[in-house]
C-alpha positions as CSV (number, residue, x, y, z in Angstrom):
1,X,-21.3,-4.0,-19.2
2,X,-19.7,-6.5,-16.9
3,X,-16.4,-5.0,-15.5
4,X,-14.6,-8.4,-15.9
5,X,-15.3,-8.6,-19.6
6,X,-14.1,-5.0,-20.1
7,X,-10.9,-5.8,-18.1
8,X,-10.2,-8.8,-20.2
9,X,-10.7,-6.8,-23.4
10,X,-8.3,-4.1,-22.3
11,X,-5.7,-6.6,-21.0
12,X,-5.8,-8.5,-24.3
13,X,-5.6,-5.3,-26.4
14,X,-2.4,-4.4,-24.6
15,X,-1.1,-7.9,-25.1
16,X,-0.8,-8.7,-21.4
17,X,-1.3,-12.1,-19.8
18,X,-2.8,-12.5,-16.4
19,X,0.7,-13.1,-15.1
20,X,1.9,-9.8,-16.6
21,X,-1.0,-8.1,-14.8
22,X,0.0,-9.8,-11.5
23,X,3.6,-8.6,-11.9
24,X,2.4,-5.0,-12.7
25,X,-0.3,-4.8,-10.0
26,X,0.6,-7.2,-7.3
27,X,-2.9,-8.7,-7.6
28,X,-2.9,-12.5,-7.8
29,X,-3.6,-14.0,-11.2
30,X,-6.3,-16.2,-9.8
31,X,-8.1,-13.1,-8.5
32,X,-7.9,-11.5,-11.9
33,X,-9.3,-14.7,-13.4
34,X,-12.2,-14.6,-11.0
35,X,-12.9,-10.9,-11.9
36,X,-12.7,-11.6,-15.6
37,X,-15.1,-14.5,-15.3
38,X,-17.6,-12.4,-13.3
39,X,-17.2,-14.3,-10.1
40,X,-16.1,-11.3,-8.1
41,X,-16.2,-7.5,-8.4
42,X,-12.9,-5.6,-7.6
43,X,-12.9,-2.6,-5.3
44,X,-11.9,0.8,-6.4
45,X,-8.2,0.4,-5.4
46,X,-7.8,-2.7,-7.5
47,X,-9.7,-1.1,-10.4
48,X,-7.1,1.7,-10.3
49,X,-4.3,-0.9,-10.3
50,X,-5.9,-2.7,-13.3
51,X,-6.3,0.6,-15.2
52,X,-2.7,1.6,-14.5
53,X,-1.4,-1.9,-15.7
54,X,-3.4,-1.5,-18.9
55,X,-2.2,2.1,-19.4
56,X,-5.7,3.6,-19.5
57,X,-7.5,6.2,-17.3
58,X,-9.9,4.7,-14.8
59,X,-13.0,5.8,-16.6
60,X,-12.1,3.6,-19.6
61,X,-12.9,0.5,-17.5
62,X,-16.5,1.7,-17.5
63,X,-16.7,3.4,-20.9
64,X,-15.5,2.3,-24.3
65,X,-15.1,5.7,-26.0
66,X,-11.9,7.6,-26.4
67,X,-13.1,10.6,-24.5
68,X,-14.9,10.7,-21.1
69,X,-18.7,10.4,-21.3
70,X,-20.5,13.7,-21.3
71,X,-21.5,14.9,-17.8
72,X,-25.2,14.8,-17.1
73,X,-27.0,18.1,-16.9
74,X,-27.3,18.6,-13.2
75,X,-29.5,21.1,-11.4
76,X,-27.3,24.1,-10.4
77,X,-26.7,24.4,-6.6
78,X,-27.0,27.5,-4.6
79,X,-23.8,29.1,-3.3
80,X,-23.3,29.5,0.4
81,X,-23.9,33.3,-0.1
82,X,-27.2,32.6,-1.8
83,X,-28.3,30.2,1.0
84,X,-27.3,32.8,3.6
85,X,-30.0,35.2,2.1
86,X,-32.8,32.7,2.8
87,X,-34.9,33.0,5.9
88,X,-35.1,30.2,8.4
89,X,-32.8,27.5,9.6
90,X,-31.0,27.0,6.3
91,X,-30.2,30.7,6.0
92,X,-29.0,30.9,9.6
93,X,-26.7,27.9,9.1
94,X,-25.3,29.3,5.9
95,X,-24.6,32.7,7.7
96,X,-22.8,30.9,10.5
97,X,-20.7,29.0,8.0
98,X,-19.8,32.2,6.2
99,X,-18.7,33.8,9.5
100,X,-16.7,30.6,10.3
101,X,-15.1,30.7,6.8
102,X,-14.0,34.3,7.3
103,X,-12.5,33.7,10.7
104,X,-10.7,30.5,9.6
105,X,-8.8,32.4,6.9
106,X,-7.1,34.4,9.7
107,X,-6.0,31.2,11.6
108,X,-2.7,29.5,11.0
109,X,-2.7,26.2,9.1
110,X,-1.6,24.1,12.1
111,X,-4.4,25.6,14.3
112,X,-6.9,25.0,11.5
113,X,-6.0,21.3,11.5
114,X,-6.6,21.2,15.3
115,X,-9.9,22.9,14.9
116,X,-11.0,20.5,12.2
117,X,-10.0,17.4,14.2
118,X,-11.9,18.7,17.2
119,X,-15.0,19.5,15.0
120,X,-14.8,15.9,13.6
121,X,-14.7,14.4,17.0
122,X,-17.7,16.5,18.1
123,X,-19.6,15.5,15.1
124,X,-18.9,11.8,15.7
125,X,-20.1,12.1,19.3
126,X,-23.4,13.7,18.2
127,X,-24.3,10.7,16.1
């Protein structure tokens, strides 16, 4: 399904003109026209604005049913505790994360935020 076609269908079902959508979303009518004709693909933020203007949840821009589509059957993932029981590097990393999790529950929220910011900076430097 082309997203522009679906947007036009929803807009017309709601009885909205492109001008109405512009007033509701702040997105220029000429941009909406380009989307509806398949010349451009909107980003997620604009898709959210279009969905709100049409009064529908975001998933309905991609799916025509009344209910969300069924979730695919995904392979279950191991919990951190299960990974910690494994030997080798993965198990060691999981055990470290469990210790860190336990310690961070004892830290104040403000200090936790400082810790997280520092960890993010260190991770960025490593790259």
